[in-house]
C-alpha positions in Angstrom: 79.9 87.9 83.5 83.4 88.2 84.8 85.0 90.9 86.9 87.8 92.5 85.0 89.3 95.5 86.7 88.9 98.6 88.8 90.0 101.9 87.3 91.4 104.7 89.4 92.4 108.0 88.0 95.8 109.3 89.3 97.2 112.8 89.2 100.8 111.7 89.6 101.7 108.3 88.1 105.1 108.1 89.9 103.5 108.8 93.3 100.7 106.2 92.5 103.3 103.6 91.5 105.4 104.3 94.6 102.2 103.6 96.6 100.6 100.7 94.8 103.7 98.9 93.4 106.5 99.8 95.8 104.5 100.2 99.0 101.6 97.8 98.6 103.5 95.3 96.6 101.3 95.0 93.5 102.9 94.0 90.3 102.7 95.8 87.0 101.5 93.3 84.4 101.0 95.6 81.4 101.1 99.3 80.3 99.5 101.2 77.5 100.9 104.5 76.4 98.7 106.6 74.2 100.5 109.9 73.3 97.8 111.0 70.8 95.1 110.5 73.5 97.4 112.0 76.1 97.0 109.2 78.7 98.8 106.2 80.1 97.2 103.0 81.5 99.1 100.8 84.0 97.5 97.5 85.0 98.5 96.0 88.4 97.8 92.7 90.0 98.2 91.2 93.4 101.3 89.0 93.5 99.3 85.8 93.8 97.2 86.9 90.7 100.1 87.8 88.3 100.1 84.5 86.4 96.3 84.6 85.9 96.4 88.3 85.1 98.9 87.7 82.3 96.3 85.4 80.8 93.7 88.1 81.2 91.8 86.2 83.8 92.4 88.0 87.1 91.0 91.1 88.6 93.3 94.1 88.0 93.8 97.6 89.2 94.0 100.0 86.3 95.7 103.3 87.0 94.7 105.9 84.5 97.0 108.9 84.2 95.7 111.7 82.0 98.7 113.7 80.9 96.9 117.0 81.2 96.6 118.1 84.9 93.2 117.6 86.5 92.2 117.6 90.2 90.6 114.4 91.5 89.2 115.2 94.9 87.9 112.5 97.2 88.5 109.8 94.7 85.3 111.0 92.9 83.3 109.4 95.6 84.8 106.0 94.9 84.1 103.5 97.7 87.2 101.4 98.3 89.5 98.8 97.0 89.9 95.6 99.1 92.8 93.2 99.2 93.2 90.0 101.2 96.7 89.9 102.7 98.8 87.2 104.3 100.1 89.4 107.2 98.0 92.5 107.9 100.6 93.8 110.4 103.5 93.5 108.0 101.5 95.3 105.2 100.5 98.2 107.6 104.0 98.5 108.9 105.6 98.6 105.4 103.2 101.3 104.4 103.6 103.2 107.7 107.4 103.1 107.2 106.9 104.8 103.8 104.9 107.6 105.5 101.4 106.3 104.8 98.8 107.1 107.5 97.0 104.0 108.7 93.5 105.5 109.0 91.9 102.5 110.6 94.6 100.4 112.3 94.3 96.6 112.4 93.4 96.6 116.1 91.4 93.4 115.6 94.2 91.6 113.6 91.8 91.4 110.7 90.9 94.7 109.0 92.7 98.0 108.3 92.2 101.0 106.0 94.6 103.4 104.4 94.2 106.0 101.6 96.2 106.3 98.4 97.9 109.6 97.3 94.6 110.4 95.5 92.4 109.7 98.5 91.1 106.3 97.4 90.2 104.2 100.4 91.9 100.8 100.5 90.8 98.0 102.8 93.1 95.2 103.9 91.6 91.9 105.2 93.7 89.3 106.9 93.7 86.0 105.1 92.3 83.2 107.2 91.7 83.8 110.9 92.4 87.2 112.4 95.9 87.5 113.9 96.1 88.0 117.7 95.9 91.7 118.7 99.4 93.2 118.8 100.9 96.5 119.7 101.2 99.2 118.5 98.1 98.4 116.5 95.8 97.3 119.3 95.9 100.7 121.0 96.4 102.9 117.9 93.5 105.3 117.3 91.7 105.9 114.0 93.1 108.8 112.0 90.9 110.8 109.6 88.3 109.0 107.5 88.4 106.0 105.3 
């Protein structure tokens, strides 16, 4: 058995790509347009996984955009996506600069949570050892839920 991908339904493909691709830094590795079925699939990989993903051997995030409007509240009770990152502070700052709320700041230099435009909880874990606590993160309170 091999893990292939996680599928997340998105209501607004442009907003989702602005978050996952432009904000988070994932890379689009393929796209399937199905006008007859009225959906688009966009497959994204973490930058370090792109080469493997192009050989169909890496975990992917599949964004499914159904062309007919539908409300997806609370991510349909989806748990969370998790990504190991090289610099948790830089990732959180980049997202915060784009207007993303850091729901659980990386006070410990190791773990943080945010939510996507559709309310999907996303966890970031610092690669290797935790970074030393740093402001403004060390004293930033939790916001909302994750």
